Structure formats: structure tokens, C-alpha cells
N, C-alpha and C positions, 0 to 999 in steps of 0.2 A: 914237663916240670908237674908236678902235683898241684891241682887246685883244690885248696883244703875246705873251701865252701862247698864244692859241689859233691864230692866223694863220701860215701856211705858213712857213719860212726865208727863201725868196727871193720872199715878196710885195712888191713895192715900194710904198715908203710916200712921201706928199711932205715937205716940210718943214714944212707945217701939221701935217700927221698926226703925225710923229714929236714935234712941239711939244706936239700935245696929250696924246700919251701918254705923255710924259716930265714934263707940266707943268712946262716951260721956254717961253722968248719963242723964236718962229722965228728971232729973231737969235742965239739962244744956241748954236740948230742951225745955223745957218749958218757962226758962227765956230768951232764944236766941229769943223767939216767941212773948213774952211780950215786951220785948224792939223793938221788930220790924225789928230784923235782919235776922229772918225765918220769912218767908210767912205763915201764918197758916189758915186754915178752920175750925172754930168752929163750934161745934154741941154737943149740950145735953151734959156740962160737959166735954168733950171728943175734941183733938185737932186732927185734920189731914193736912198732908202737901203732896202735890204734889210733886214726885219724879224728877219734873224739880225743883222747890224752893229747894228741899234738895240739888242738885248735884249745884247750883246758891251758896248756904250758903256753903257746902264745898270747893268751890274755891274762896269764898270772896266775891261774888257778893251778898251784902246784901237783896236786893230786888228781886233778880230773873230775872229783864228785864233790859237790856243794855238801857242806858241813861236816865232811869228815877233816878234822884238825889233826890227826895222830901221824906223827913221824914215821917215816918207812919200816924203824924196828918195832913201835908199837902195831905199827897196822901189821906185821908179820907175824907178833906175837896174838896180836886179836884174831888174828884168820886161823892160827893153828890153835887156840884156845888156852895159851900160856898164861899166865898171871904173874904180874910183874910186881913187885915189892920195893920201896923206897929204904935203904938202910943206911 
């Protein structure tokens, strides 16, 4: 089992590692990632999670960064330089 307190911030964890560490189902981990509550790194149909993001999720900080209150679509738009306007 992964000890989140003793692993490096950028250690990549699998969906199963996260589920075991947080004592939740792998489906709940995938759902949290899909909803943008847990930051994931996608790759070849597999999701990976940084230990830092998992610790932030466990303490209730959805995006893992202090002061960033953007939702996932807004964060993606901001990262790509897109501008959203209200219609």
C-alpha cells in the first residue's frame, strides 16, 4: 500500500494505488477524475495521479493548487489561451 505522507509530490500513482490509499473504489477514483475533482494525467487508457494531487483531494482541495478556483473546462480554456464570453 502507498503511504501518501512519505512519497514524493510528483510520484505517479495508478488508479488502483489511489483507491487503496484513500480506501475507496477504483470507480470512485475514475469518477472524481472525470468530474475534475481529482487531477489526473491520462495516458493510453490509463490514468495516473501525482501524490500531491491525491493528498490535495484527500483534504478536500479539489484542484490541488491553492488559489485556483477555476472549474476543469475553465482551467483548460485558460491553459490553452481561449477566451470564454457569456452569451
